[in-house]
C-alpha positions in Angstrom: 43.2 204.6 15.2 40.4 206.2 13.3 36.7 206.2 14.4 33.8 205.3 12.4 30.0 205.2 13.3 28.2 202.0 12.7 24.5 202.4 12.3 23.5 198.9 11.7 20.2 198.0 10.0 16.8 199.1 10.5 14.3 197.4 13.1 10.6 197.8 12.4 11.4 201.0 10.4 13.8 203.6 9.5 15.4 205.5 12.5 14.9 209.2 12.5 18.4 209.4 14.4 20.5 207.9 11.7 21.2 211.0 9.5 21.6 213.5 12.6 24.1 210.9 14.0 26.1 210.6 10.8 26.2 214.5 10.5 27.4 214.9 14.1 30.0 212.3 13.5 31.3 214.0 10.4 31.4 217.3 12.6 33.4 215.6 15.2 36.0 214.4 12.8 34.8 210.7 12.3 36.3 209.0 9.4 33.5 206.8 8.3 29.8 205.8 8.7 28.6 202.2 8.1 25.2 200.7 7.5 24.2 197.0 7.4 21.4 194.5 6.3 19.9 191.3 7.5 16.4 190.5 6.1 14.8 193.9 6.1 16.2 197.0 5.1 19.1 197.0 2.3 22.5 198.3 3.1 23.0 200.6 0.1 19.8 202.8 0.0 20.3 204.2 3.6 24.0 204.9 2.8 23.0 206.8 -0.4 20.7 208.9 1.8 23.4 209.6 4.4 25.9 210.4 1.4 23.4 213.1 0.3 23.3 214.7 3.6 27.1 214.7 4.4 30.0 215.9 2.6 33.2 214.4 3.7 32.8 211.3 5.8 33.5 208.0 4.1 30.7 205.6 3.6 30.9 201.7 4.2 28.9 198.7 4.1 29.3 196.4 7.2 28.2 194.3 5.6 26.5 193.8 2.2 25.3 190.3 2.1 26.8 188.4 -0.9 23.9 186.1 -1.3 21.7 189.1 -1.7 23.2 190.1 -5.1 25.2 188.7 -7.9 28.8 190.2 -7.5 28.3 192.3 -10.7 25.2 193.9 -9.1 27.1 194.6 -5.9 29.8 196.2 -8.0 27.3 198.3 -9.7 25.8 199.6 -6.5 29.4 200.4 -5.2 30.7 202.2 -8.3 27.5 204.2 -8.5 27.6 205.3 -4.9 31.3 206.1 -5.3 30.5 208.4 -8.1 27.5 210.0 -6.4 29.4 210.6 -3.2 32.7 211.8 -4.8 34.8 208.8 -4.1 33.8 208.1 -0.5 32.7 204.5 -0.9 34.1 201.3 1.1 32.6 198.0 0.2 32.2 195.5 3.2 31.0 192.0 2.2 29.9 189.2 4.2 28.8 185.5 3.4 26.1 185.3 6.3 25.2 181.6 7.2 23.1 178.8 5.9 19.9 179.9 7.9 19.9 183.5 6.1 21.2 182.4 2.9 18.8 179.4 2.3 16.0 180.7 4.4 15.7 184.3 3.3 17.7 184.5 -0.1 16.5 181.2 -1.4 19.7 179.8 -2.5 22.0 177.0 -1.4 24.6 178.1 1.0 28.0 177.5 -0.8 29.7 174.1 0.0 33.0 175.8 0.0 32.6 179.3 1.5 36.2 180.2 0.9 36.0 179.5 -2.8 32.7 181.5 -3.1 34.0 184.4 -1.3 37.2 184.4 -3.3 35.2 184.2 -6.7 32.8 187.0 -5.6 35.6 189.2 -4.8 37.4 188.5 -8.0 34.2 189.4 -10.1 33.8 192.8 -8.1 37.4 193.7 -8.6 37.1 192.9 -12.4 34.2 195.1 -12.7 35.8 198.0 -10.8 39.1 197.7 -12.7 37.2 197.7 -16.1 40.3 196.5 -17.9 38.4 193.8 -19.9 34.9 192.0 -20.0 34.4 190.1 -16.8 35.3 186.3 -17.2 35.5 183.7 -14.7 35.3 180.0 -15.0 34.2 179.8 -11.4 32.4 177.2 -9.3 29.9 179.5 -7.8 30.2 182.6 -9.9 30.8 181.9 -13.5 30.7 184.7 -16.1 29.4 184.1 -18.5 27.0 181.6 -17.0 27.3 178.4 -18.9 25.6 176.0 -16.3 22.4 174.1 -16.4 19.6 176.0 -18.2 22.0 178.4 -19.9 21.2 179.3 -23.6 24.8 179.6 -24.6 24.2 183.1 -25.6 25.8 184.9 -22.8 28.8 187.0 -23.7 31.4 188.6 -21.4 30.7 192.3 -20.7 32.6 195.2 -19.0 30.6 198.0 -17.2 29.2 200.8 -19.3 30.0 203.3 -16.6 33.6 203.9 -15.9 34.3 203.4 -12.2 35.6 206.4 -10.4 38.2 204.4 -8.4 39.4 201.0 -9.7 40.9 200.5 -6.3 37.8 201.2 -4.3 38.3 199.4 -0.9 36.9 196.0 -0.4 36.6 194.6 3.1 35.2 191.3 4.3 33.4 190.1 7.3 35.3 186.9 8.5 35.2 185.0 11.7 37.0 181.7 11.2 40.9 181.5 11.1 40.8 180.2 7.6 38.5 182.9 6.5 40.6 185.5 8.2 43.7 184.4 6.5 42.1 184.4 3.0 40.8 188.0 3.8 44.2 189.2 4.3 45.3 187.8 1.0 42.4 189.1 -1.2 40.8 192.0 0.4 41.9 195.4 1.6 40.5 195.2 5.0 38.6 193.0 7.6 35.5 193.5 9.6 35.6 191.6 12.8 32.2 191.2 14.3 33.4 190.4 17.9 36.9 191.9 18.6 38.6 191.5 22.1 41.8 193.3 22.4 42.9 190.8 24.8 42.3 187.7 22.5 43.4 188.4 18.9 44.8 184.8 18.7 41.2 183.5 18.4 41.4 184.6 14.8 44.3 182.7 13.9 48.1 183.5 13.0 47.3 185.8 10.1 46.3 188.5 12.6 50.1 188.8 13.6 51.3 189.3 10.1 49.0 191.7 8.2 49.7 193.4 4.9 50.7 197.0 4.7 47.9 199.4 5.0 45.5 196.6 5.6 42.3 197.8 7.5 41.3 196.1 10.7 37.8 197.6 11.4 35.8 196.0 14.4 32.4 196.9 15.3 31.9 197.6 18.9 29.0 198.8 21.0 29.9 202.1 22.8 27.7 203.8 25.5 28.9 206.3 28.1 27.0 205.7 31.3 27.3 205.4 35.1 26.0 201.9 35.4 28.1 199.2 33.5 25.6 196.4 34.1 22.9 198.4 32.7 25.0 199.8 29.8 25.9 196.1 28.9 22.2 195.1 28.4 22.1 196.3 24.7 25.2 194.5 24.0 23.9 191.3 25.7 20.6 191.6 23.6 22.7 191.7 20.3 24.8 188.8 21.4 21.7 186.7 22.5 20.2 187.3 19.1 23.3 186.6 16.8 24.3 183.6 19.1 21.0 182.2 19.6 19.0 183.3 16.4 21.4 183.9 13.7 22.1 180.4 12.6 21.1 176.7 13.1 22.0 174.9 16.5 24.4 172.6 14.3 26.0 175.5 12.3 26.3 178.9 13.8 29.5 180.7 12.9 28.8 183.5 15.9 28.4 180.8 18.4 31.6 179.0 17.2 33.5 182.2 17.7 32.3 182.7 21.1 33.2 179.2 21.9 36.7 179.8 20.6 36.9 182.9 22.8 36.5 180.7 25.9 32.7 180.6 26.4 31.7 177.3 24.7 29.3 176.1 27.5 27.6 179.5 27.6 27.2 179.8 23.9 25.4 176.4 23.8 23.2 177.4 26.8 22.3 180.7 25.0 21.3 178.8 21.8 19.1 176.3 23.8 17.3 179.2 25.5 16.8 181.2 22.4 15.7 178.4 20.2 13.2 177.1 22.9 11.5 180.6 22.7 12.9 181.9 26.2 14.7 184.8 24.5 14.9 187.0 27.6 16.6 184.3 29.5 19.0 183.9 26.5 20.0 187.5 26.8 20.5 187.3 30.6 22.6 184.1 30.0 25.1 186.1 28.1 28.2 186.5 30.4 28.8 190.2 31.4 32.5 189.5 31.1 32.1 188.5 27.3 29.8 191.4 26.4 32.2 193.8 28.4 35.5 192.8 26.6 34.1 193.3 22.9 32.4 196.7 23.9 33.3 200.1 25.3 30.7 200.8 28.1 30.7 202.7 31.3 31.9 206.1 32.7 34.2 208.4 30.7 37.1 207.3 32.7 36.6 203.6 32.3 36.1 204.0 28.6 39.2 206.0 28.3 41.2 203.2 30.0 39.7 200.5 27.9 40.3 202.5 24.7 43.9 202.4 25.1 43.8 198.6 24.7 42.1 198.9 21.3 44.8 201.3 20.2 47.6 199.1 21.1 46.6 196.4 18.7 46.3 195.9 15.1 42.9 197.9 14.8 43.0 200.7 12.3 39.4 201.8 12.6 37.0 201.4 15.6 33.5 201.3 14.2 31.3 202.3 17.1 27.8 201.4 17.4 27.0 204.5 19.6 23.4 205.4 20.1 23.7 209.0 21.2 25.7 212.2 20.4 27.2 212.3 23.9 28.8 209.0 23.4 30.1 210.0 20.0 31.6 213.2 21.3 33.4 211.4 24.2 34.9 209.0 22.0 36.2 211.6 19.6 37.7 213.5 22.6 39.3 210.4 24.2 40.8 209.3 20.8 42.3 212.5 19.9 44.6 212.5 23.0 
């Protein structure tokens, strides 16, 4: 199992720790470093900055939101950064949810998310292969566009720039069983948001028969500390925000996943508290047991024991949201045993 460093997205501003953490991860032998985006900092610019300050570590987006850019634009970002970094780029994509897609990006959430995702990946792959001009008679991502308001003058094009790697890896963030099953068919890897080594079945039967060389790269908060309950607070804060605030009460993919993992009543309670403005209570309502099973928190010996569970399953890459060099170093030492 390889290790990756997940940096997430910015809060109020850029973190001065991200480049030093990426450099330390590279020094420690980490395989990859990953950035993210929500509705603030974008995912590609920080990754390009990190690329300029490192030399070996692979670079991934976890995730680039599909609603943020047409698929050709995303492919342009990926092929450009792949060239500039000497072939270190991995493209992680995610659909997000109706609240973000319609509220932030100002476009309709696709009526068929699976179809929209499949078409998006198809177009990105056509750009990266550069075998012919991009053409797709799609429901959501037609190339050329011939829908309402079209001039009829659009023509199929292929990228001027020759991609460095036609097979640049594409990974998808997927939570529902149907989405995970499609991911195993159309992508090179999967980015689970909440991965419990004890409950792989919640993602559906596709997890049991993964394609050869398929990447399974879950994100997990990691922190070496003496007090487990205190160490879990950042995990619970993240869960409170995603379960309570990253979606509508009637449609929240993160809350649905938590429910499938056995915490349906708690998920509803977190949503109620968060949406009524009681955010601190929402965080405290996250069960310690749930936060604990999807993270690596506690003393070194405890993390060593739990890390073995992650290594026994299908996980190929553990992407650690690790806030400090000490935690990065401990994980590297434990994983090398």
